[in-house]
N, C-alpha and C positions, 0 to 999 in steps of 0.2 A: 381637483385643483387644476385650473387651466395651465397648459404648457406655455412657458414663456417664449416669445418670438426671439429668434436668434438674430443678432445684428450681422450686417455684411461681413465684418471682420471675423466674427465667430463661425460663420458659414464657409469663409475662404480657409480659415485655419482647419476646419474639419475636413474640407476637400482636400487640402494639401496632406493631411495625415492619411486619408484613404488613398491617395496617389502614392505616398511613400510605401504603404503597406502593399499595394498592388505591385509596385516595382520590386519590393523585397520578395514577394511570392513568385514573381516572374523570374527572378534571378534563380531561385531555388528549383523552379521547374526546368529552366534550361540547363542548369548544372546537372540534375538527375537525368534529363533527357540525353545530354551528351554522354554521361556515364553508361546508360543502358544502350544508346545507339552505337557506342564505340567499343562494345564488348565482344566483338567477333574474335575468336570463336567461342565466346561466351564462357571464359574461365575466370572466375573471381572468387573473392573471400566469402561473399554471401551467395546464397542460391539465387539463381535468376528470378525465380517466382517471387522471392522476398523483395528484391530490388525493383522489379516491375510493380509490385504492390505499393511500395513506398512512393514510387513515381506516380502512380495513379492517384494516390491520396493527396500529394502535393498539387498534381494537376487539377483535381476537383477543387481544392481550396482556392487555387488561383482563379479558375474559371468562376466559382461562386463569388468571390470577392469582387470581381469585375462586374458581374451580373447584379448581385444584390446589394453591392455598395455603390459604385459610381453610376452604372446605367439605370438602376432603379431610382436613384436619387433624381436623375434627369426625367425619367418617365412619370415619376410621381408629382411632378411639377415643382420640385425644390430647387431647381436651377432657374435662375432668372435671366441670365445673360443670353440674348438671342443667338450670338455667335456660337456658343457652346451647344445650345439646342439645335441649331442648324447643322453643326458638324456631327453631332451625335445621330441625328436623323439620317444624314448622309452615309455614315459608315456602319450603323447598327446592323443592317441586314447582312452585311459581309461578316461582321463580328459574330452574328448569330450562327452563321454557317461554320465558322471555326469552333464555336461552342459546341454545336451539334457533333462535329468530328471528334472533339476531345471527349464528349460524353459517351459516344459510341465505342471509342478506344477503351475508356474505363470500364464500361459495361461488359465488353468482351473479355478483357484481361483480368478482371476481378474473378472471373469464373474458371480461368485456365490455369493449369499447373504442369510441370514437367516438360515433356517433349511438345505438348500442345502449344505451350508459349512460344517455342522456337519455330513452329511451322510457318507462321506469318508475321512474326514480330518485325522483321526488318522492313518489310513492305508497309505495314501499318504504321511503324515509326516514321517512315519516310513521308507518307501521306499526312500524318499528324504534324510533322515538323514543318511542312509547307503551310499548313493551315495556322500553326502557331506563329510562324514568321509573319504571315499577313496580318494576323490579329495584332501582333506587337507593333507593326508599322501603323496600323490604324489607331491603336491606343495611343501611340506616341503623338499622332496628329490631334487627338482629342485632348490629351494632357497638355500639349503646347497651347491649345485654345484655352484650356481651363486656367492655366497659370499666367496667361497674358494679361 
């Protein structure tokens, strides 16, 4: 059975829902980031390993939602507004760099435990935080263009 073509209103509604989900995921990432980053001297209720694993999962969810939700929608040709496409093309290389940093962080810390987590966590969190801050700034520019 052929797929029905979405109306402009339905597409905008779907886009707004994706944006809201992205913002929700982003808030969770920052909340856990601040918790993990502010734990020096790393004394807490949960083991640090567990907290870092939770952070990595939320981080990957957030990155995936942006990539496979909003950005893929644009690259697949489902976005028709030229301003949105132009903005996405302008910022995507920098967003991809932030994505790579997040994936590298996840890949590294999903394998570590105990003292190995502590050895470079603060340096890696600092680098990741800078990339996430840039990504958020760029996402906000794209979101502003999408809801205009």
